[in-house]
Every structure is written in structure tokens, then in C-alpha cells.
C-alpha positions as CSV (number, residue, x, y, z in Angstrom):
1,X,-16.9,10.9,7.7
2,X,-17.5,14.6,8.0
3,X,-16.3,17.9,6.6
4,X,-13.7,19.5,8.8
5,X,-15.6,22.8,8.8
6,X,-18.8,21.2,9.9
7,X,-19.7,20.2,13.5
8,X,-17.7,17.0,14.2
9,X,-19.5,13.7,14.1
10,X,-17.3,11.1,15.7
11,X,-17.0,8.1,13.5
12,X,-16.3,4.6,14.8
13,X,-15.5,1.9,12.3
14,X,-17.7,-1.2,12.7
15,X,-14.8,-3.5,13.7
16,X,-13.6,-1.0,16.3
17,X,-17.0,-0.7,17.9
18,X,-17.1,-4.4,18.5
19,X,-13.7,-4.4,20.1
20,X,-13.6,-0.9,21.6
21,X,-13.0,-2.1,25.2
22,X,-10.2,-4.3,24.2
23,X,-8.6,-2.0,21.7
24,X,-8.8,1.2,23.7
25,X,-7.7,0.6,27.3
26,X,-7.9,4.4,27.9
27,X,-9.8,7.0,26.1
28,X,-6.7,8.6,24.5
29,X,-4.7,5.5,23.6
30,X,-4.4,4.4,19.9
31,X,-1.6,3.4,17.6
32,X,-1.5,4.7,14.0
33,X,1.0,4.0,11.1
34,X,2.0,6.8,8.8
35,X,3.3,5.5,5.4
36,X,3.5,6.8,1.8
37,X,5.2,6.5,-1.5
38,X,5.1,2.8,-1.8
39,X,5.0,3.0,-5.6
40,X,3.6,-0.4,-6.4
41,X,4.6,-1.4,-10.0
42,X,7.4,1.1,-10.2
43,X,10.4,0.7,-12.5
44,X,13.6,0.1,-10.7
45,X,17.1,1.6,-11.4
46,X,18.0,0.6,-15.0
47,X,21.4,-0.6,-13.7
48,X,19.8,-3.4,-11.7
49,X,19.0,-5.5,-14.7
50,X,15.8,-7.5,-15.2
51,X,16.4,-10.3,-12.6
52,X,17.2,-7.9,-9.7
53,X,14.5,-5.4,-10.8
54,X,11.8,-8.2,-10.8
55,X,12.9,-9.3,-7.4
56,X,12.9,-5.8,-6.0
57,X,9.4,-5.2,-7.4
58,X,8.2,-8.3,-5.5
59,X,10.0,-7.1,-2.4
60,X,8.2,-3.7,-2.6
61,X,4.8,-5.6,-2.5
62,X,6.1,-7.9,0.2
63,X,7.2,-5.0,2.5
64,X,3.7,-3.5,2.3
65,X,2.3,-6.9,3.3
66,X,4.8,-7.1,6.2
67,X,3.8,-3.6,7.3
68,X,0.2,-4.7,7.6
69,X,1.1,-7.8,9.5
70,X,3.2,-5.6,11.9
71,X,0.1,-3.4,12.3
72,X,-2.0,-6.4,13.3
73,X,0.5,-7.7,15.8
74,X,1.0,-4.3,17.4
75,X,-2.7,-3.5,17.7
76,X,-2.6,-0.6,15.2
77,X,-6.0,0.9,14.6
78,X,-5.3,3.0,11.5
79,X,-2.8,3.0,8.6
80,X,-2.5,6.4,6.9
81,X,-1.6,6.1,3.3
82,X,-0.3,9.6,2.3
83,X,-0.2,9.2,-1.5
84,X,1.6,7.4,-4.3
85,X,0.6,3.9,-3.3
86,X,0.8,3.1,-7.0
87,X,3.5,4.4,-9.4
88,X,1.0,5.5,-12.1
89,X,-2.6,6.3,-12.8
90,X,-2.8,3.0,-14.6
91,X,-1.3,0.4,-12.3
92,X,-0.9,-3.2,-13.2
93,X,-3.8,-5.4,-12.4
94,X,-1.7,-7.6,-10.2
95,X,-0.6,-4.6,-8.1
96,X,-4.1,-3.4,-7.7
97,X,-5.5,-6.8,-6.8
98,X,-2.7,-7.3,-4.3
99,X,-3.2,-3.9,-2.6
100,X,-7.0,-4.2,-2.2
101,X,-6.8,-7.8,-1.2
102,X,-4.4,-7.0,1.7
103,X,-6.7,-4.3,2.9
104,X,-9.8,-6.5,2.6
105,X,-8.2,-9.3,4.5
106,X,-7.4,-7.0,7.4
107,X,-10.9,-5.6,8.5
108,X,-9.7,-4.8,12.0
109,X,-7.6,-1.9,10.7
110,X,-8.8,1.2,8.9
111,X,-6.8,2.3,5.9
112,X,-7.1,6.0,5.1
113,X,-6.0,6.5,1.4
114,X,-5.1,10.0,0.2
115,X,-4.0,10.0,-3.4
116,X,-0.7,11.6,-4.5
117,X,0.6,13.0,-7.8
118,X,1.4,9.6,-9.2
119,X,-2.0,7.9,-8.5
120,X,-4.3,10.8,-8.5
121,X,-6.5,9.5,-11.4
122,X,-6.4,5.8,-10.5
123,X,-9.7,4.1,-11.3
124,X,-11.0,2.6,-8.0
125,X,-12.8,-0.8,-7.9
126,X,-16.6,-0.7,-8.1
127,X,-16.8,-2.3,-4.6
128,X,-14.3,-1.0,-2.1
129,X,-13.3,-2.8,1.1
130,X,-15.3,-1.4,4.0
131,X,-12.2,-0.5,5.9
132,X,-10.7,1.6,3.1
133,X,-11.5,5.3,3.6
134,X,-10.9,7.9,1.0
135,X,-10.3,11.6,0.6
136,X,-11.1,14.2,-2.1
137,X,-10.3,17.8,-3.0
138,X,-12.5,18.9,-0.1
139,X,-11.4,18.5,3.5
140,X,-12.6,15.1,4.9
141,X,-12.1,13.9,8.5
142,X,-12.3,10.6,10.4
143,X,-12.5,10.5,14.1
144,X,-11.4,7.8,16.5
145,X,-12.1,8.5,20.2
146,X,-10.4,11.9,20.8
147,X,-8.2,11.7,17.6
148,X,-9.3,13.3,14.4
149,X,-7.5,12.6,11.1
150,X,-8.2,15.1,8.3
151,X,-6.9,15.3,4.8
152,X,-7.4,16.7,1.3
153,X,-6.0,15.9,-2.1
154,X,-4.2,19.0,-3.4
155,X,-5.2,20.0,-6.9
156,X,-4.7,23.0,-9.2
157,X,-8.1,24.3,-8.2
158,X,-7.6,24.2,-4.4
159,X,-3.8,24.7,-4.1
160,X,-4.1,28.2,-2.8
161,X,-7.3,27.9,-0.8
162,X,-7.2,24.6,1.0
163,X,-5.2,25.8,4.1
164,X,-7.8,28.5,4.9
165,X,-10.6,25.9,4.6
166,X,-9.2,23.7,7.4
167,X,-11.0,24.1,10.8
168,X,-9.9,21.9,13.7
169,X,-11.0,21.9,17.3
170,X,-8.5,22.8,20.0
171,X,-9.7,20.0,22.4
172,X,-9.0,17.1,20.0
173,X,-5.7,15.4,18.9
174,X,-5.5,16.5,15.2
175,X,-3.6,14.7,12.5
176,X,-3.6,16.2,9.0
177,X,-2.7,14.1,5.9
178,X,-1.3,15.8,2.7
179,X,0.9,14.9,-0.2
180,X,3.3,17.4,-1.8
181,X,6.5,19.4,-1.5
182,X,6.6,21.4,1.8
183,X,7.9,25.0,1.9
184,X,7.5,28.1,4.1
185,X,6.0,30.0,1.2
186,X,5.9,29.9,-2.6
187,X,7.5,27.0,-4.4
188,X,5.8,24.1,-2.7
189,X,2.2,22.7,-2.7
190,X,2.3,22.2,1.1
191,X,2.5,25.7,2.5
192,X,3.8,25.3,6.0
193,X,3.4,29.0,6.8
194,X,-0.4,28.8,6.1
195,X,-0.8,25.7,8.1
196,X,0.6,27.1,11.3
197,X,-1.6,27.8,14.3
198,X,-4.5,25.7,13.0
199,X,-4.5,23.2,15.9
200,X,-2.4,20.6,14.0
201,X,-0.6,18.1,16.3
202,X,0.9,16.0,13.5
203,X,1.1,16.8,9.8
204,X,1.6,13.5,8.0
205,X,3.2,14.1,4.6
206,X,4.0,12.1,1.5
207,X,6.0,12.8,-1.7
208,X,9.6,13.1,-0.4
209,X,11.2,9.7,-0.3
210,X,13.7,10.3,2.5
211,X,12.3,10.5,6.1
212,X,12.5,13.9,7.7
213,X,10.7,16.1,10.1
214,X,10.5,19.6,11.5
215,X,8.6,21.9,13.8
216,X,5.4,23.3,12.4
217,X,4.5,25.6,15.3
218,X,4.3,25.6,19.1
219,X,1.8,22.8,19.0
220,X,2.7,20.5,16.1
221,X,5.3,18.9,13.9
222,X,5.4,18.0,10.2
223,X,6.8,14.6,9.2
224,X,7.8,12.9,5.9
225,X,7.8,9.1,6.5
226,X,9.8,8.5,3.2
227,X,9.2,5.5,1.0
228,X,9.1,1.9,2.3
229,X,11.7,0.6,-0.1
230,X,14.4,2.4,-2.1
231,X,14.2,1.9,-5.9
232,X,17.6,3.2,-7.0
233,X,20.8,4.9,-6.0
234,X,18.9,8.3,-5.6
235,X,17.0,6.7,-2.6
236,X,19.8,5.5,-0.4
237,X,19.7,5.2,3.4
238,X,17.1,4.0,5.9
239,X,13.5,3.5,4.7
240,X,10.4,2.5,6.7
241,X,7.3,4.1,8.3
242,X,6.4,6.2,11.3
243,X,4.5,4.7,14.2
244,X,2.2,7.1,16.2
245,X,0.9,6.6,19.7
246,X,-1.7,8.8,21.3
247,X,-1.2,7.5,24.9
248,X,-1.5,10.2,27.5
249,X,-3.5,12.5,25.4
250,X,-0.7,13.5,23.1
251,X,0.9,12.2,19.9
252,X,4.3,10.5,20.1
253,X,5.9,9.3,16.9
254,X,8.8,7.0,16.1
255,X,10.5,6.1,12.8
256,X,10.6,2.4,12.2
257,X,13.2,1.1,9.7
258,X,11.5,-1.6,7.8
259,X,12.9,-2.0,4.3
260,X,13.8,-5.5,3.0
261,X,17.1,-4.2,1.8
262,X,19.1,-1.0,2.2
263,X,20.6,1.0,-0.7
264,X,24.0,2.4,0.2
265,X,26.5,4.7,-1.5
266,X,30.0,4.7,-0.2
267,X,33.2,6.5,-1.3
268,X,36.2,4.1,-1.3
269,X,39.7,5.7,-1.4
270,X,42.1,3.6,-3.5
271,X,45.0,6.0,-3.5
272,X,48.3,4.2,-4.1
273,X,46.7,1.2,-5.9
274,X,48.8,-0.1,-8.8
275,X,46.1,-2.2,-10.5
276,X,42.4,-3.3,-10.2
277,X,43.1,-6.0,-7.7
278,X,44.9,-3.7,-5.3
279,X,42.0,-1.3,-5.7
280,X,39.6,-4.2,-4.9
281,X,41.6,-5.1,-1.7
282,X,41.4,-1.5,-0.5
283,X,37.6,-1.4,-1.0
284,X,37.3,-4.6,1.0
285,X,39.4,-3.2,3.7
286,X,37.4,0.0,4.0
287,X,33.8,-1.2,3.5
288,X,31.9,-3.7,5.7
289,X,29.4,-5.2,3.2
290,X,26.0,-6.4,4.3
291,X,25.1,-9.4,2.2
292,X,21.4,-8.4,1.7
293,X,22.0,-4.8,0.6
294,X,22.6,-2.9,-2.6
295,X,25.8,-0.8,-3.0
296,X,27.1,2.0,-5.1
297,X,30.9,2.2,-4.6
298,X,32.6,5.3,-5.8
299,X,36.3,4.8,-6.3
300,X,38.1,8.0,-5.2
301,X,41.7,9.1,-4.6
302,X,44.8,9.5,-6.7
303,X,46.1,6.8,-8.9
304,X,49.0,6.8,-11.4
305,X,48.1,3.9,-13.7
306,X,46.0,3.7,-16.8
307,X,43.1,1.3,-16.6
308,X,40.2,1.9,-19.0
309,X,37.9,-0.5,-17.3
310,X,38.9,0.0,-13.6
311,X,35.3,0.3,-12.4
312,X,34.1,-2.7,-14.3
313,X,37.0,-4.9,-13.2
314,X,36.5,-4.0,-9.5
315,X,32.8,-4.5,-9.8
316,X,33.3,-8.1,-11.1
317,X,35.7,-8.8,-8.2
318,X,33.1,-7.5,-5.7
319,X,30.1,-9.2,-7.3
320,X,29.6,-11.8,-4.5
321,X,30.0,-9.3,-1.7
322,X,26.3,-8.3,-1.6
323,X,22.9,-8.6,-3.3
324,X,23.8,-6.0,-6.0
325,X,26.8,-3.7,-6.6
326,X,27.6,-0.8,-9.0
327,X,31.1,0.7,-9.1
328,X,31.9,4.1,-10.5
329,X,35.4,5.4,-11.1
330,X,35.8,8.9,-9.7
331,X,39.5,8.7,-9.1
332,X,41.9,11.5,-10.0
333,X,44.9,11.0,-12.1
334,X,48.2,11.7,-10.2
335,X,49.8,14.4,-12.2
336,X,53.5,14.2,-13.0
337,X,54.2,17.3,-15.0
338,X,57.8,16.1,-15.8
339,X,56.4,13.0,-17.3
340,X,54.6,15.0,-20.0
341,X,57.4,17.6,-20.6
342,X,58.3,16.1,-23.9
343,X,55.2,14.0,-24.6
344,X,53.8,14.5,-28.1
345,X,50.4,13.2,-27.2
346,X,47.2,15.3,-26.8
347,X,47.5,14.9,-23.1
348,X,51.1,16.2,-23.1
349,X,50.1,19.2,-25.2
350,X,47.1,19.9,-23.0
351,X,49.1,19.8,-19.7
352,X,51.9,22.0,-21.1
353,X,49.3,24.6,-22.3
354,X,47.6,24.7,-18.9
355,X,50.8,25.1,-17.0
356,X,51.9,27.9,-19.3
357,X,48.8,29.9,-18.4
358,X,49.8,32.8,-16.2
359,X,46.3,33.8,-15.0
360,X,45.8,30.5,-13.1
361,X,47.3,29.5,-9.7
362,X,48.9,26.1,-9.1
363,X,45.7,24.7,-7.5
364,X,43.5,26.0,-10.3
365,X,45.9,24.5,-12.9
366,X,45.8,21.1,-11.2
367,X,42.0,21.2,-11.1
368,X,41.7,22.1,-14.8
369,X,44.2,19.4,-15.7
370,X,42.3,16.7,-13.8
371,X,39.0,17.6,-15.4
372,X,40.7,17.7,-18.8
373,X,42.3,14.3,-18.3
374,X,39.0,12.8,-17.2
375,X,37.3,14.2,-20.3
376,X,40.1,12.8,-22.6
377,X,39.7,9.4,-21.0
378,X,36.0,9.4,-21.5
379,X,35.2,9.5,-17.8
380,X,32.3,11.3,-16.1
381,X,32.9,14.9,-15.1
382,X,31.4,16.5,-12.0
383,X,31.4,20.3,-12.4
């Protein structure tokens, strides 16, 4: 371990020294995993219910275990943990015991643990596994052959000064670990503008739960690996980790989908349906369900029948199609103005009033009526 501003002292973990010849066939070849935001012990989406939530919590732990097994099988030397391994500063004992046991049982791999905003004050065990390496609010670096991995935990005290304190050699492959919101200036804790032209080859980030990447400067890239498992319908899409390879004296990276289950959100057009069963058949015709996954189905389109519990009825019919399903009614009421011409209901009075408004065009009148009808029917309104 050394401070990045000091003269580099190359660090070789004990287990790597013993197997250096086998593990490093050439001077610049090493595999590294970039992961973050595992959120062990996190609450799941409240819509899941206790049974599904408990199973998903267990699957989050299991996916981390599978990642470590993958690392062993693929000859990965280092796993970078870029923050929010736990969901809170006071994680459950079973989650802490699990995490540290997995690391301790895999001595051939170094785990570099940089805390995030969720686990920043987590109390560490008195005795840490030898292969668990930590960071602080000062730049700390670990070197493996010609690859140097540096990181710092961003705090209120160092938020404006940490980029200037980073000093990296041009002749090494430089990976930097940070946790926070990236931006090109004010508004994010990871200031990309201030990190440019500092000899960074790969900026490994945590905090954003969807994988993404971009160009940092002419030399390097910045990458969010996303979370390992989605926890709700705000975390849809592919989840996994990033595999880095330093073969040939440069860093190549590949996103590896790895989640136990995928969370999907799909709009299903049920226009023309006359009842819940017809709506269900249209959903089945338009959506290819994967049995293991979790789905949010948004019913869209125009319908001309009144069903107070359309979403609930369709949800029950689809219950066996996948691991978990949630259905939301976002359909629009097909408007027949003539039908309400002499209707004495609140709906009739509302529609006649809107159509009598001379300052609105036909499209605007239709949009207002649709929003009003959704409100009168107690449905969710998206403005």
C-alpha cells in the first residue's frame, strides 16, 4: 500500500507471490473484476411481498458468491468493490458474516473495498481477512505488476480537493476507484473535468445502478458497472459486473450480465379489448415471458369498457407466467362525445364543459378529458 503522491512501492499480495509464474504468463496480463452497489441486506420493492422479498435478498447474497466463484474459475487476481456493499451503516450480522467469510475463503484473490454513501460508517471486524484491502479519505494505491489501482473515499472534507491530490505515473496502467455521481462540473461528487489528463486508463465507479460508460479523455474511460441484482422496478434491465483484462499492456473491459433474475418493464397495447380476459390474451400475444424474471406490465391503448379492477384481474390471469408480475392500468378511455351529450353524471358535465371551451384545440380537449376521466376513476395520472 502506498500513497499515490509518494514514490510507488509495488505491492505483491502473499498469495500472488507464490503463484506469480502461473498467474502472470506475461508481465502485463491480469484479470480484474469491477463491481459495486451489491446492497446486502437491502429492502426490496414493497410490491414483492414478504415471500418474494426474502427470496430476492437471498439471491443477492448468492449472486455475490457466484461472482467470486466465477473469479476463481477465470483466474481473476483482483475484485474491485466500488462502494455500497451493504445497504446501511448497520448491516445485519448474517450479511456481514457472509461477506467476510466469502472473502476469507478465497485467499488467492485480493478484494479492494472502497466504501460508498450507504456503508461509509460500517464498523469493520477487529480482524480482517488478509486479502481484503481498504481505502480511506486519502489516496491509497495497490500495485500488481504494471497495473496500479488507486482510490479514495469522497467525503465533505475532501470533495473539492481530492482530484488535485491524485498523482499517477504515465508508464503504468492506472485504474482509479471512486463512488459517487459523475458530472462534468458542479452537481456531482465525481468531477470528470478535474480527473481528465491525470493518466487514468480506467475510472471504476459505483453509485449508479445501471451500467454505463463514457470517454474520460484521450487516454481513459469512465465506467459504472451497475448493481449485481435489481431490487425493484426502478432497476430494470441487465445487471452484472465488468471484467477487465490487461493483456498486451492495455486495459480492455467487457460487461458480463450476471443477475439471477432480470426485472423488466413492458408496455402492452390492449386497444380494442372488451373485457379483462381479452386484455390478458393481447398481453400474452405481445409479450414473451421468461419464467425466471420479474415483470411490470403497463396496460396501454384505448378501451371503451368500464372495469374498476382491470389491472388486478389481468395480474391474476398472468400470475403463473413468471416469477413475479405487477400490472398497472395506463389505458386511455375511448371518448365518445355523443354518448355523454345528455348524460347527467359528473363525467357528462365535465366532458360538455371541456368541449365548450373555445380556447382549446381538439387535441388539447381530448388530452384534458382523458386526464379528467382518469382522475374521476381514481387512476394514476402522469403529467
